C-alpha positions, 0 to 999 in steps of 0.5 A: 906747377900746382899746389894743393894743401890738405889742411885742418888744425884737428888731428885725426880728420883724415888729411893723410888719407886724402893727401895720399889718394890725391897723389895716387889720383894725379899720378895714376889717372892723370899721368902727372909728375907728383910730389907728396910733401909730408909736413907732419913729423908723424910722417904718415904720407911718407910711410904710405910711400915706403910700402908703395910698389916701385912698379906703380907710377912714381910719386916723389916724397919729401919730409917738408916738416924738416927741410925746405920744400924744393921740387924739380921744375918739371913737377906738375902737382905738389900735394901738401899733407899738413900737420894738426895745430898749424896756426899763425906764422906757420900757417902763413908760411904753409899757405904761401905757394898754395893755390887750392885747399882741401878742408876735410871735416868729420861728422862729429860735434867736436870736429864741427866746432873745431872747424868753425873756429879754424876756418875763421882764422883761415879766412883771415889769411891774406892770400885767401882775402885776396882770392888767391887761394880756393877752399873746398870742404870735404865731408870725411868718414861719413855714414849717410842716413845718420843724424850726425851726417845731416847735422854735418851737411847743414853745417858745411853749407852754413860755412859759405864755402864750396862743399865738394864731396862726401867720402864714406867711412870704409875699410878700403882706405885702410887696405890702400894705405897698407899697400901704398896705393890709392883707391884709383889703383885698386880693383874697380869692382872693389871700390866702385862706391868710393870712386863715385864719392871722389868724382865730384872732388876730382872733377872740381880739381880739374875745373877752373873753380878750384883755381884762383 
């Protein structure tokens, strides 16, 4: 079993969008048995599952913010959608069984400053210090060829963490959320650019570089 945590203390950076699309990818593209653990009382990921068609590849939802995260032994992948403002003991507890962290950052000065402070805290986590967790940074909701994206690009490079992928700002994610699907389950002609954006991230997740 593998556990992937989508994490950033800043709200509104697209954690749930990335978590649901990761769950969709592993269930529909890889044929894995997937659990989507919603650790946020807002239940954005669980709301996505509520509108998901039963004919789609099954994804098990768990309200992990109010009950212990227990999954079946034959589970292949656990995707954890973290809430905002996770610090201290709560962060330590959440990181306990995680192998991979996806850290999304938005192209704004406020988000970049918040990410800097939070990553410093994250790097002090015992499992990160012992190299038991791999962290990958994703630039999210990006409009390329803008000055702020250029700033974000060099900011992520300065973190000395793997810069995995750049996901563009598009209505396709909203359409996917409305239907309880991921972009991997939409018409390729509609989402081909987004599939290209995700390829570096899914390739990294399939590689040994994303595992301790």
